N, C-alpha and C positions, 0 to 999 in steps of 0.2 A: 219928697218922696215921689211926686208925680214925674219930675225930671228923671230920676233914677229909673223908674219903671219904663218910661218912654225910651230911654237910651238902651235898656236891656232889650226891649222889643225891636228897636232899630238894628241892634247887632244880630238879631235872629231873622232879619228880613228875608234873606236869600233862602234860608231853611224853610220858613213859613210859606214862601211863594212856591218853592219846589213841592212841598206837600199839597198845596192847593192845586198845582198843575197836574199831579198824578191822581187827583180825585178825592182827596181827604176833605170831608165836610168842614166848613168853617166853624160850625157849632162844636164839633169834636175838638178842633184845635183850640178854640177859645176856652172851652171847659178844661182842657189839659193844662193850658198855660195858667189859668186862674188857680187851679189846684196846686200847681208847682210853686206858685208864689204865696198862696193863702195858707197852706199847711205849715210852712216854717214860721210864718208870722204869728199864727194862732198858737203854735207850740211855744214860741218865744214869749208871747203874752202870758200864757198859762204858767210858764216857768218863772217869769218875773213876779207874778202874783204870789206863787207858792213861796219863793225865796224871800220876797219882801215881807210877806206876812209872818213867816217863820223867824226872820231876823228881827222884825219889830217885836214879836212876842218874847224872843230871847233877851233883847235889850230892856224891855219893860220888866222882865223878871229879874234881871241883874240889878236894876235900881230899886226893886221892891215895890213897883207900882202894879196894880191890877190892869189887865187889858180891858178897856172899857167897851169898845165896839169892834167886833170882828169884821163887820161889813163896811167899814169906813172907806175901803179901797174901791168899792164898786163904782162910784161916779167917775173916778179917774180911769179905771179899766174900761168903762163904757165909752168914755171920751176917746181912748186909744183905739177901741174897736170901731168907733164911728169914723175916725180919721182913716183907718185902713179901708173901710168900706167906701169912703169918699174917693180915696186915691184909686181904688179899683174901678169905680164908675168913671172917673175922669180919664183913665187910661184906655178904656174900651174903644173910643173912636180911633185912636191911633193904632190900636191892634187891628181893627177892620181895615184901616188905610194901608197898613204895612202888609196885609195878606193878599193884596191884589196881584194878579199875574204880572203886572209891570215890574214887580220887585225882582223878577228873574233877569231883567236887563242889567248890564253892567255899564258903568259910566265910562 
């Protein structure tokens, strides 16, 4: 996940550098990029929890077993959210590195 995030940021290097050159604050750009990547991941996690819980309840009812614990998915969901937070934190240094004015130079 870290490699994918860094590669996406590397593709945006020229755009980020151009926005920095015209005076956009780094904090604004960082927040915007984090929201653009965090919202789809959080929505995907919520959808996976809802569909997984519903499918599990459906399968349990099909075989005639009662659903024992509705909150059994929480440790796994928390681990997924932790991985997402860790990847976000690990990608921040490369985000700051790629938003330097030197990114406007072409090779």
